[in-house]
C-alpha positions in Angstrom: -0.2 7.9 -33.0 -0.2 5.0 -35.6 -3.2 3.3 -36.2 -4.5 0.8 -37.9 -7.2 1.1 -40.1 -10.2 -1.6 -39.8 -11.3 -1.9 -44.2 -14.6 -3.4 -44.8 -16.2 -4.6 -48.1 -19.2 -5.2 -50.4 -18.9 -9.0 -50.2 -22.8 -10.0 -49.5 -23.7 -8.1 -52.3 -21.1 -9.5 -55.2 -22.6 -12.6 -53.3 -26.0 -12.0 -53.7 -25.3 -11.3 -57.4 -23.3 -14.8 -58.7 -25.6 -16.9 -56.7 -28.9 -14.8 -58.0 -27.0 -15.4 -62.0 -26.5 -19.0 -60.9 -29.3 -19.8 -59.9 -31.0 -18.7 -63.3 -28.3 -20.3 -65.5 -29.4 -23.2 -64.1 -33.1 -22.5 -64.6 -33.2 -21.7 -68.0 -30.4 -24.8 -68.7 -32.7 -26.7 -67.1 -35.9 -25.3 -69.2 -33.8 -25.3 -72.3 -33.5 -29.3 -72.2 -37.5 -30.2 -71.3 -38.8 -27.9 -73.7 -36.5 -26.7 -76.5 -37.3 -23.8 -76.6 -35.0 -21.1 -76.5 -36.4 -17.6 -76.3 -37.8 -18.6 -72.9 -34.7 -20.5 -71.3 -33.2 -17.0 -72.8 -36.0 -15.1 -70.7 -35.1 -16.8 -67.5 -31.8 -16.0 -67.3 -32.4 -12.7 -68.4 -34.8 -12.7 -65.3 -31.9 -13.6 -62.7 -29.5 -10.7 -64.2 -31.7 -7.9 -63.9 -32.4 -9.5 -59.8 -29.5 -9.9 -59.1 -28.5 -6.6 -60.5 -31.2 -5.1 -59.0 -30.6 -6.9 -55.6 -26.6 -5.7 -55.4 -28.0 -1.6 -56.3 -29.7 -1.6 -53.6 -28.2 -3.4 -50.9 -25.1 -0.3 -52.1 -28.0 2.4 -52.1 -28.6 0.8 -48.1 -26.5 -0.9 -46.8 -27.4 -3.1 -43.3 -25.0 -2.1 -40.9 -25.2 -5.0 -39.0 -22.6 -6.9 -42.2 -20.7 -4.1 -42.5 -17.1 -3.5 -40.4 -17.3 0.1 -40.0 -13.8 1.5 -39.1 -13.4 2.3 -34.7 -13.2 5.9 -34.2 -9.5 5.8 -32.7 -10.0 9.5 -32.1 -10.4 9.3 -27.7 -7.3 6.3 -27.6 -5.1 8.4 -29.5 -5.6 11.8 -27.1 -5.3 10.0 -24.2 -2.3 8.0 -25.1 -1.0 10.8 -26.5 -1.4 12.2 -22.7 0.4 9.6 -21.0 4.5 10.2 -20.7 4.2 6.3 -21.4 4.5 4.0 -24.3 1.4 2.3 -25.5 0.6 -0.3 -27.6 -2.7 -1.8 -28.6 -3.1 -5.4 -30.1 -6.0 -7.4 -31.3 -6.5 -11.4 -30.2 -4.9 -12.1 -33.5 -1.5 -10.6 -32.1 -1.4 -7.6 -34.8 -0.1 -3.6 -33.7 -3.0 -1.2 -34.0 -2.5 1.2 -32.5 0.7 3.0 -30.9 1.6 6.3 -29.7 4.8 8.2 -30.3 6.2 7.4 -27.1 6.3 4.5 -27.9 8.2 4.4 -31.5 11.0 6.0 -29.7 11.4 4.0 -26.6 11.4 1.3 -29.7 12.4 2.5 -32.7 9.8 2.2 -34.8 6.4 0.0 -34.0 7.8 -3.3 -33.5 4.7 -5.7 -32.3 4.8 -6.5 -28.6 5.5 -9.3 -27.2 8.7 -9.2 -30.1 9.9 -6.3 -28.6 14.3 -5.2 -28.2 15.1 -7.1 -24.8 16.4 -9.9 -24.1 15.5 -13.5 -24.6 14.6 -13.6 -20.8 12.6 -10.0 -20.9 10.8 -11.2 -24.0 9.4 -14.7 -22.2 8.7 -12.4 -19.5 6.5 -9.9 -21.5 5.2 -12.9 -23.6 4.2 -14.5 -19.9 2.3 -11.4 -19.2 0.3 -10.8 -22.1 -1.0 -14.7 -21.8 -2.1 -13.9 -18.4 -3.7 -11.3 -18.9 -5.8 -12.6 -21.9 -7.0 -15.4 -19.6 -7.4 -13.2 -15.9 -7.5 -9.7 -17.6 -4.0 -7.8 -16.4 -1.0 -9.1 -15.8 2.7 -7.2 -15.3 6.5 -8.0 -16.0 9.0 -6.0 -14.7 12.9 -5.4 -15.1 12.5 -5.2 -19.3 16.4 -3.2 -20.5 15.6 -1.0 -23.6 18.4 0.9 -24.8 20.0 1.0 -20.5 15.9 2.0 -19.4 14.7 -0.8 -17.1 11.0 -1.1 -17.8 7.9 -2.3 -16.0 5.2 -3.8 -18.4 1.3 -3.2 -17.2 -0.8 -5.4 -19.6 -4.8 -5.0 -19.6 -6.9 -7.2 -21.3 -9.7 -3.9 -22.6 -12.4 -3.5 -25.9 -16.0 -4.0 -26.0 -15.7 -7.7 -26.6 -12.6 -8.0 -24.5 -10.3 -8.5 -27.6 -8.3 -5.7 -27.7 -4.7 -6.0 -25.0 -3.4 -2.6 -24.2 0.9 -3.0 -23.3 2.2 0.4 -21.3 5.7 0.7 -20.5 6.3 2.9 -18.0 10.0 3.4 -16.8 11.0 1.5 -13.5 11.4 4.1 -11.0 14.6 4.5 -9.1 16.3 1.5 -12.0 16.6 4.2 -14.7 20.9 4.5 -14.5 22.1 5.0 -17.9 19.8 8.0 -18.0 21.0 9.4 -14.5 24.8 8.2 -15.1 23.8 10.3 -18.5 23.0 13.8 -16.6 25.5 13.1 -14.4 28.4 13.4 -17.1 27.1 15.8 -18.6 27.0 18.4 -16.1 28.5 19.4 -13.3 29.3 15.7 -12.0 31.2 15.1 -15.6 33.6 18.7 -14.7 34.5 17.5 -11.3 35.3 13.9 -13.0 37.6 15.7 -15.1 38.8 18.3 -12.9 41.0 15.3 -10.9 41.7 14.0 -14.5 39.3 11.3 -15.5 37.6 11.6 -18.6 34.2 9.7 -18.1 31.9 8.7 -21.3 28.4 6.6 -22.2 28.4 4.4 -25.3 26.0 2.7 -26.8 25.7 -1.0 -27.4 26.9 -0.2 -31.0 30.1 1.9 -29.9 28.5 5.4 -30.6 28.7 8.3 -27.6 25.6 8.8 -26.0 27.3 11.0 -23.3 30.6 12.7 -22.6 32.5 15.0 -20.0 33.8 18.0 -21.6 37.3 17.0 -20.9 37.0 14.5 -23.3 35.0 16.5 -25.7 38.0 18.4 -25.4 40.9 16.2 -25.9 38.9 14.2 -28.6 37.7 17.3 -30.6 39.4 20.2 -29.4 37.1 22.0 -27.8 34.8 21.3 -25.2 32.0 22.5 -26.4 32.1 20.6 -30.0 29.3 18.3 -31.0 30.4 14.8 -29.7 27.0 13.1 -29.2 26.5 10.5 -31.7 30.1 9.8 -33.3 32.0 6.5 -33.1 33.7 6.5 -29.9 36.8 3.8 -31.5 37.2 6.7 -34.4 38.7 8.7 -32.0 41.5 6.2 -30.5 44.7 5.3 -31.9 47.2 2.5 -30.6 51.0 2.7 -30.5 53.2 -0.5 -31.2 52.6 -1.3 -27.8 49.5 -1.4 -27.3 48.4 1.1 -25.8 45.7 3.7 -26.4 46.2 7.3 -27.5 43.8 9.8 -28.4 43.7 9.9 -33.1 44.1 13.9 -32.9 47.2 14.2 -30.3 49.4 11.5 -32.1 52.4 10.0 -30.4 53.2 12.3 -28.8 51.1 13.0 -25.4 50.5 9.9 -22.5 49.1 6.5 -23.4 45.6 6.4 -22.1 44.8 3.2 -19.6 40.8 3.0 -20.6 38.4 1.8 -17.6 34.8 0.0 -19.3 32.3 -0.2 -16.4 29.3 -2.5 -17.3 26.9 -1.2 -15.0 23.8 -2.8 -16.2 23.4 -6.4 -17.5 21.7 -7.3 -20.7 23.3 -6.6 -24.3 21.5 -3.7 -25.5 22.7 -1.7 -22.5 25.4 1.1 -22.0 28.8 1.0 -21.3 30.9 3.1 -18.9 33.9 4.2 -19.9 36.4 6.2 -18.3 40.1 7.6 -19.7 42.2 8.3 -17.4 46.3 9.1 -18.3 49.5 7.1 -18.2 52.5 7.8 -16.3 54.7 8.1 -19.5 56.9 11.0 -18.2 54.7 13.0 -17.2 53.5 13.7 -14.3 49.5 12.9 -13.4 46.7 15.3 -12.2 46.5 14.0 -9.0 48.5 11.7 -7.1 51.2 9.7 -7.4 49.8 7.6 -9.6 46.9 6.3 -12.2 45.4 4.7 -8.3 44.8 8.0 -7.3 42.8 8.5 -10.3 40.4 5.1 -9.4 40.2 5.8 -6.6 38.6 9.2 -7.0 36.5 7.6 -9.9 35.6 5.0 -7.1 34.8 7.4 -4.8 32.6 9.2 -7.0 30.2 6.2 -8.3 26.6 7.2 -7.8 26.3 3.3 -6.8 28.1 1.2 -4.2 31.4 -0.2 -5.3 34.5 -1.6 -3.9 37.7 -2.5 -4.7 39.3 -6.5 -3.1 43.0 -7.1 -4.0 44.2 -10.0 -5.2 44.7 -11.4 -1.1 40.5 -10.7 -0.7 41.0 -7.9 1.5 39.1 -4.2 0.6 41.2 -1.8 -1.3 38.6 1.1 -1.2 34.9 1.2 -0.6 32.8 4.4 -1.8 30.1 6.2 0.0 27.3 4.5 -1.1 28.6 0.9 -0.8 29.1 1.4 2.9 25.4 2.9 2.8 24.4 -0.4 1.5 26.0 -2.4 3.9 26.0 -0.1 6.7 29.3 -0.4 7.0 31.8 2.9 9.0 33.0 3.4 5.8 36.6 4.8 8.2 36.8 1.3 9.7 35.4 -0.7 7.0 36.4 -4.4 7.6 39.6 -6.1 6.6 37.1 -8.7 4.2 33.7 -9.0 2.0 32.7 -12.4 4.1 33.2 -9.6 7.4 29.8 -8.2 6.2 27.7 -11.6 5.8 26.2 -14.4 8.3 28.1 -17.1 8.4 25.9 -19.3 6.0 27.3 -17.3 3.1 31.0 -16.5 3.8 32.5 -19.3 2.8 30.1 -18.8 -1.5 31.7 -15.4 -1.6 34.4 -16.0 -0.7 34.8 -18.5 -3.6 33.1 -16.6 -5.7 36.2 -13.7 -4.7 38.9 -16.1 -5.4 37.9 -17.1 -8.4 37.7 -13.4 -10.5 41.0 -12.5 -9.1 41.8 -15.8 -10.6 41.4 -14.5 -13.9 37.2 -15.4 -14.8 35.4 -13.5 -17.1 32.3 -12.1 -16.9 30.4 -11.0 -14.1 27.7 -13.0 -11.4 25.2 -12.0 -9.1 24.6 -13.0 -5.4 21.8 -13.4 -2.8 23.7 -12.9 0.1 22.4 -11.8 4.2 24.4 -9.0 5.9 25.1 -9.8 9.3 23.6 -6.7 10.0 20.2 -7.3 8.6 20.4 -11.3 8.2 16.1 -11.6 7.3 16.4 -9.3 4.3 18.7 -10.1 1.6 20.3 -8.2 -0.6 21.9 -8.2 -4.7 25.6 -8.9 -4.5 27.4 -8.2 -8.0 31.1 -10.1 -8.3 32.6 -9.1 -11.6 37.3 -8.9 -12.4 38.9 -6.5 -12.2 41.8 -5.9 -15.0 43.5 -2.0 -15.0 42.2 -1.1 -11.8 45.7 -0.5 -10.5 46.3 -3.9 -7.1 42.6 -4.3 -7.4 41.7 -7.7 -8.6 37.7 -7.8 -8.3 35.3 -5.7 -8.5 32.4 -5.9 -5.8 28.7 -3.5 -6.6 25.8 -3.5 -3.7 22.8 -2.0 -4.9 21.3 0.1 -1.4 17.9 -1.7 -1.1 16.6 -0.5 1.8 14.3 1.6 0.8 13.1 -0.7 -0.9 12.7 -3.8 1.5 10.8 -1.2 3.7 8.4 -1.0 1.1 8.0 -4.7 0.0 7.9 -5.1 4.1 4.9 -2.0 4.4 3.5 -3.8 1.3 3.8 -7.5 2.9 2.4 -6.2 6.0 -0.7 -4.4 4.9 -1.6 -7.4 2.7 -1.2 -9.6 5.7 -3.4 -7.8 7.2 -6.2 -8.2 5.0 -6.2 -11.1 4.1 -6.4 -11.8 8.3 -8.8 -9.0 8.6 -11.2 -11.1 5.7 -10.4 -14.5 7.9 -11.7 -12.7 10.6 -14.5 -11.3 9.7 -15.8 -14.6 8.2 -14.7 -16.2 11.7 -17.0 -14.0 12.9 -20.1 -15.2 10.5 -19.2 -18.5 11.1 -19.8 -17.9 14.6 -22.3 -15.7 15.0 -24.8 -18.1 13.6 -23.4 -20.6 16.4 -23.8 -17.6 19.2 -27.5 -17.3 17.5 -28.5 -21.0 18.2 -26.7 -21.4 22.1 -28.5 -17.9 22.6 -32.0 -18.6 21.1 -31.9 -22.1 23.0 -31.5 -20.3 25.8 -34.0 -18.0 25.5 -37.0 -21.1 24.9 -35.6 -23.1 27.5 -35.9 -19.6 30.2 -39.3 -19.3 28.9 -40.1 -23.1 30.8 -38.4 -21.6 34.1 -39.4 -19.8 36.8 -36.3 -17.9 39.3 -35.9 -19.6 41.8 -35.7 -23.4 39.5 -32.5 -25.4 39.8 -32.0 -25.6 35.8 -32.5 -21.1 36.0 -29.4 -20.1 37.0 -26.9 -22.3 34.8 -29.4 -21.3 31.7 -29.0 -18.0 32.5 -25.2 -18.1 32.9 -24.7 -19.7 29.3 -26.3 -17.4 27.9 -24.3 -14.2 30.0 -20.8 -16.5 28.5 -23.2 -16.1 24.9 -23.2 -13.0 25.4 -20.0 -12.1 26.4 -18.2 -14.5 23.3 -21.1 -12.4 21.0 -18.9 -9.3 22.6 -15.9 -11.0 21.2 -17.0 -11.4 17.6 -17.9 -8.0 17.4 -14.9 -7.1 17.9 -13.8 -9.2 14.9 -15.9 -7.7 12.3 -14.2 -4.7 14.7 -10.5 -5.5 13.1 -11.9 -6.9 9.4 -13.6 -3.4 9.4 -17.2 -5.0 9.2 -18.7 -3.7 12.0 -20.9 -1.1 11.9 -20.8 2.4 12.7 -23.4 5.4 13.6 -19.9 8.3 12.2 -21.2 11.8 13.8 -19.1 15.1 12.7 -17.1 15.7 16.3 -14.7 17.4 18.1 -11.6 15.2 19.4 -11.5 17.4 22.5 -15.1 16.7 23.1 -13.8 12.4 23.1 -11.3 12.7 25.5 -13.1 15.0 27.5 -16.3 12.5 27.9 -14.1 9.6 28.6 -11.2 10.9 30.6 -13.5 10.1 34.3 -13.2 6.3 32.9 -9.5 6.7 32.3 -9.0 8.2 35.6 -10.2 5.3 37.8 -9.0 2.8 34.8 -5.5 4.0 35.4 -5.5 4.3 39.3 -3.9 6.5 41.5 -0.4 5.7 40.5 -0.6 7.1 36.8 -0.8 10.5 36.4 -2.7 11.0 33.2 -1.9 14.1 30.9 -4.1 15.8 28.3 -2.9 18.8 25.9 -5.2 19.6 23.5 -3.6 22.0 20.2 -5.2 25.1 18.8 -6.9 25.7 15.6 -8.4 21.9 15.5 -10.4 21.3 12.9 -13.8 18.6 13.2 -13.8 14.9 11.9 -16.3 12.0 11.8 -16.1 9.4 13.4 -19.0 7.0 15.7 -17.8 8.9 19.4 -18.8 5.7 20.7 -16.1 3.7 19.5 -13.4 6.1 19.2 -14.0 6.3 23.2 -13.8 2.5 22.8 -10.2 2.8 21.3 -9.1 5.0 24.0 -9.8 2.7 26.3 -8.4 0.0 24.9 -4.7 2.2 24.4 -4.7 3.6 27.9 -5.4 -0.2 29.7 -2.4 -1.3 27.0 -0.3 1.5 28.4 -1.5 0.8 31.8 -0.5 -2.5 31.9 3.3 -1.6 29.8 3.9 1.3 32.6 3.3 -1.9 36.0 5.5 -4.7 33.9 8.2 -1.9 32.9 7.9 -0.1 37.5 6.3 -3.0 39.3 5.1 0.5 41.8 3.0 1.0 38.2 4.4 4.5 38.3 3.9 6.1 35.4 2.3 9.1 33.0 0.1 8.7 30.1 0.0 11.6 27.9 -3.2 12.6 25.5 -2.4 15.3 22.9 -4.6 16.6 19.9 -2.9 18.5 17.3 -3.3 20.2 13.7 -1.5 18.7 10.5 -1.7 19.7 7.3 -1.1 19.2 4.3 2.3 20.8 3.8 3.2 18.5 7.3 2.5 15.0 6.0 4.8 15.7 2.4 7.6 16.6 4.8 6.7 13.1 6.7 7.6 11.5 3.0 4.9 8.4 4.5 4.7 5.9 1.9 1.2 5.1 4.1 -0.5 8.5 4.2 -1.3 10.4 1.4 -1.3 14.5 2.0 -4.1 16.0 3.2 -4.8 18.4 6.1 -5.8 15.7 9.3 -6.7 15.8 13.4 -4.3 14.2 15.2 -4.6 12.1 18.5 -1.9 10.7 20.1 -1.4 8.4 22.8 1.8 8.1 25.0 3.2 6.0 28.0 6.5 5.9 29.9 6.7 2.2 30.3 9.0 0.0 28.2 8.6 0.6 24.9 7.7 -2.2 22.5 10.6 -4.4 21.2 11.7 -3.5 17.5 10.8 -7.4 15.9 7.0 -7.4 17.0 6.3 -4.1 16.0 5.2 -5.4 12.9 3.1 -7.4 14.7 1.1 -5.7 17.1 -2.1 -5.3 15.5 -2.8 -8.7 14.5 -5.5 -10.2 16.0 -5.1 -12.4 18.8 -1.4 -11.3 18.9 -0.1 -10.4 22.6 2.8 -10.5 24.9 1.2 -10.5 27.7 0.8 -13.5 30.0 -1.9 -16.4 28.9 -5.2 -15.7 30.3 -4.2 -11.9 30.7 -5.4 -10.9 26.9 -7.1 -12.3 24.1 -5.1 -10.2 21.7 -8.3 -7.9 20.2 -7.5 -5.3 21.9 -5.0 -3.1 19.3 -6.8 -5.4 16.4 -9.8 -3.9 17.4 -8.0 -0.4 17.4 -7.2 -1.2 14.3 -9.6 -1.7 12.7 -11.9 1.7 13.8 -9.2 3.4 12.8 -9.4 2.4 9.1 -13.2 2.0 8.7 -13.2 5.5 10.1 -10.9 6.2 7.2 -7.9 7.7 9.1 -4.2 6.1 9.4 -2.2 4.6 13.0 1.2 4.1 13.7 3.4 2.7 16.7 7.0 3.8 17.6 8.8 3.8 20.5 10.2 7.4 21.4 12.9 8.9 23.0 11.2 12.1 24.7 12.4 15.3 26.2 9.5 15.5 28.6 7.9 18.0 26.7 4.1 16.1 27.1 4.6 15.4 30.7 6.5 12.9 30.9 10.3 12.4 32.5 12.9 13.7 30.3 14.4 11.0 28.5 11.8 8.2 29.3 10.8 6.1 27.2 7.9 4.2 26.3 5.1 3.7 22.7 3.6 6.0 21.3 -0.1 5.7 19.1 -0.3 8.0 17.2 -4.0 8.5 14.9 -4.4 10.8 11.7 -8.1 11.4 11.6 -8.9 12.9 8.0 -10.5 16.8 9.0 -14.3 17.0 7.3 -15.5 19.8 5.1 -18.7 19.7 4.5 -20.0 19.0 1.4 -16.5 16.5 1.4 -18.7 13.7 1.2 -20.8 12.5 -1.1 -22.9 10.7 1.6 -24.7 12.7 4.3 -23.2 13.0 7.6 -25.1 10.1 10.0 -26.8 12.2 12.7 -27.5 10.0 16.4 -31.3 8.6 15.9 -33.7 8.6 18.2 -33.7 4.9 20.0 -37.8 3.9 18.7 -40.1 2.5 21.1 -40.1 -0.9 21.0 -43.8 -2.5 20.4 -45.1 -3.9 23.7 -47.1 -6.3 21.8 -45.0 -9.1 20.7 -47.7 -11.3 19.3 -49.6 -11.1 15.9 -50.7 -13.2 13.0 -49.8 -13.8 9.5 -46.9 -16.0 7.0 -43.6 -15.6 7.4 -41.4 -17.0 4.7 -37.7 -18.9 7.1 -35.2 -19.1 4.7 -31.6 -19.8 6.7 -29.1 -22.0 5.4 -28.1 -23.1 9.0 -29.9 -25.9 10.5 -30.1 -25.3 14.1 -30.8 -21.6 13.5 -33.5 -21.9 11.1 -35.3 -24.1 13.9 -34.5 -21.7 16.7 -36.4 -19.0 14.7 -39.4 -21.4 13.6 -39.9 -22.1 16.7 -39.9 -18.9 18.6 -41.8 -17.2 15.6 -43.9 -20.5 16.1 -45.2 -19.1 20.0 -45.2 -15.7 18.5 -48.4 -17.0 16.9 -46.9 -16.6 13.3 -47.2 -19.5 10.5 -44.2 -20.2 9.5 -42.4 -22.1 6.2 -39.0 -22.9 5.6 -37.1 -22.7 3.4 -32.9 -23.7 3.8 -31.6 -22.5 0.8 -33.0 -19.4 -2.1 -34.2 -22.3 -4.7 -36.1 -24.2 -2.1 -37.3 -20.6 -1.3 -38.9 -19.9 -4.2 -40.5 -22.8 -5.0 -41.9 -22.5 -1.8 -43.2 -18.9 -3.2 -44.0 -20.5 -6.3 -47.1 -22.7 -4.8 -48.1 -21.4 -1.7 -50.2 -17.5 -1.4 -48.5 -15.4 -1.0 -46.8 -14.5 2.4 -46.8 -11.4 4.7 -43.3 -11.5 5.2 -39.9 -12.9 4.1 -37.4 -13.6 6.7 -33.6 -14.7 4.8 -30.2 -14.9 6.0 -28.1 -12.8 3.6 -25.0 -15.6 2.6 -26.0 -19.0 1.2 -25.2 -21.1 -0.4 -25.4 -21.4 -4.5 -28.2 -18.7 -4.5 -28.0 -15.8 -2.4 -30.4 -13.7 -0.1 -30.1 -10.3 -2.0 -30.8 -12.4 -5.4 -33.9 -14.9 -4.0 -35.0 -11.1 -2.9 -35.2 -9.9 -6.3 -37.7 -12.8 -7.8 -39.5 -12.9 -5.0 -39.9 -8.8 -5.8 -40.4 -9.9 -8.8 -43.8 -11.9 -8.2 -44.7 -9.3 -5.2 -43.0 -5.7 -5.1 -44.0 -4.9 -2.3 -42.9 -8.6 0.4 -41.6 -7.0 3.3 -37.8 -8.7 3.9 -35.7 -8.6 7.0 -33.0 -9.4 6.1 -30.9 -11.4 8.8 -27.1 -11.9 9.2 -23.1 -12.1 11.2 -22.0 -9.5 8.3 -22.6 -5.9 9.5 -25.5 -4.0 8.2 -23.3 -1.3 6.7 -21.1 -3.6 5.0 -24.5 -5.5 3.3 -26.8 -2.7 3.4 -23.3 -1.1 0.3 -23.5 -4.8 -1.5 -27.3 -5.5 -1.6 -28.6 -2.3 -3.2 -32.0 -2.8 -2.0 -35.2 -0.4 -0.9 -37.3 -1.1 2.3 -35.6 -4.0 3.5 -34.9 -4.2 7.7 -32.0 -5.9 8.6 -31.0 -7.9 11.8 -27.6 -8.5 13.3 -26.6 -11.5 14.7 -26.7 -13.2 17.6 -29.9 -11.9 18.4 -31.7 -13.4 21.1 -35.8 -14.6 20.5 -37.1 -11.2 22.5 -35.2 -9.5 19.6 -36.5 -11.6 16.4 -39.4 -11.2 17.8 -39.3 -7.2 18.0 -38.2 -7.2 15.1 -40.6 -9.2 13.0 -43.8 -7.0 14.5 -41.6 -3.5 13.7 -41.7 -4.7 10.0 -45.1 -6.0 9.5 -46.7 -2.9 11.5 -44.7 -0.9 9.5 -46.3 -2.4 5.9 
């Protein structure tokens, strides 16, 4: 770990000495001019020198820590950096390299200062932009940086107590380190197989020195297959004859000439080159086949990345298995032309490029094209002119990015779901404010009407519809994972048992319900009521799907529970599901299944395939939110089963699989919430005292003020936190503070902290359209009560009386 020390100096002490001496000289000159006395002037000068010297000695004996810049202790940073396999460096605000680990020195051949590293111009520019973004935003990333044939990704983060340092971490991009992979292939059994086919291969660094070579090339160039050849100049092993043909210098002019094929498989000036040597036909028999073209075909077939050869007429001559996989074609019956793989809009561009390179164009080009079978997922197609490859005129390279595309799609889906969840939570909060005002005014109007009045039934109808709307907002909160849960330790079979009778009534007589429980099921921690809602929502959707598939509504709904171990999860190789022990709940139907094009959308809120007026689109989004907030994972898919779950053999349908983590006592830092006994509600809701009501929504504030005044309280109102603090400053201490949580300028918790500084024992009642569980994690205040919106006048009066009764 290299580091640059930060030096310190005693400059302040020397400056004090110079000031004291200078002052003494000035004073002595003034006295000498005024009095004309040399002894007195000399005495003043000597006193100044003694005083300055004493100050210098004092500062050396007792240095002031605030003025001394001590060298930082890099031991911890050094130990952490050396334990990392990544290249790590630290720079200061002035752009100087402060420290770097040994891996950094190995990757960049020394200690160059970021961003001026040995990348190409575009790489340096991307790294510079990441550095500027890190100073501004705190962190940034730059990818596709090529150093010595290795693809790197740079993570830059601002650090330091004052944020005056940048930490640069360079990690290898997984799956893109082709140079190292090729080096291993050439030096190992793959290189020996190429040698048995008569193909000599070497990986050459940009400076022309050998990085790797297979055994046949070492034997032909050095005389022995185990001779050390790494780091030697490749060109020194070759000579040319009068016809310009290359031969091994050691063999002279007696052996066959060589065909030299250069294969650029990485971009960048500092990328290594793959070189293949094949014996030309010159009176000797080739190693395999009837011509050197057979060697080329063997080489293409063994390439680990997708390669295809195109003839001068634009037709495919050969494609290897990797190219066929990337293009999703059968290698035994390939298409005639490359354009046959593409959508119609991209055929002309690729055909023009192939004609240009077949006509002698140099270098290479990369095109983003869309395959006919996957038109929504562009792929990278590299095109280069082919010389010395027999009948081939153009070389195509296609990257198999199906796995990368899948990961990008899943990340995009997760990001979209998170954004929609935040939007849903905000919409639910705003609707809860509106519904609070509607329900509150209905309650106030019902106090002036009795049953039998002409308006009584209408008001009750408005109130009932408002409560129904409130249930929809609770579903939105469930989707956004912001509803209040009461988790308990439970067994999945117990939950299914509780809800099975309800399911039979919901499914009807034509749908068969089968339940199967696995052995060794472990307990999970979840809200039983919410988990029952998950099962009911999925069952109702399954029933509707089976009715759509079969007008008679006949079908089978299968519910299974079983255990999955961490080893089983690893075998699944899922990028979403982390390895752990799970109890699984699986619900499958025998309907028509889920169309592939809508599978990524089914958990989105308000998305439904039902007819207008027959679905809100919140059922599956609520299921998703409940499962995720319970710490689990849910997957939807189509299946073709063999009837093992009770359904007909070969039946097609949808299957929803929920993985809930196994609960182990002591694994969670917070205690398990037990089902609390319902509190006895206060009978007498009338009260006295002063209440400070803080609410930024005018309609909610008006309803709450009228409701509390009717109960006998004196109510002071404020529209925001600042106004509430002003009222506290000019009025006596209130008996209760009721406040909204989310308000502009100053939120409720901040205002309460200021109020508690004045009155530490002031009772607090928070009201909010968000969930209590979410708020308690963010507020971090003691002795506060919560009232969820929307609430009725009765609920507000009960909550107020309860808080005042327990103070």
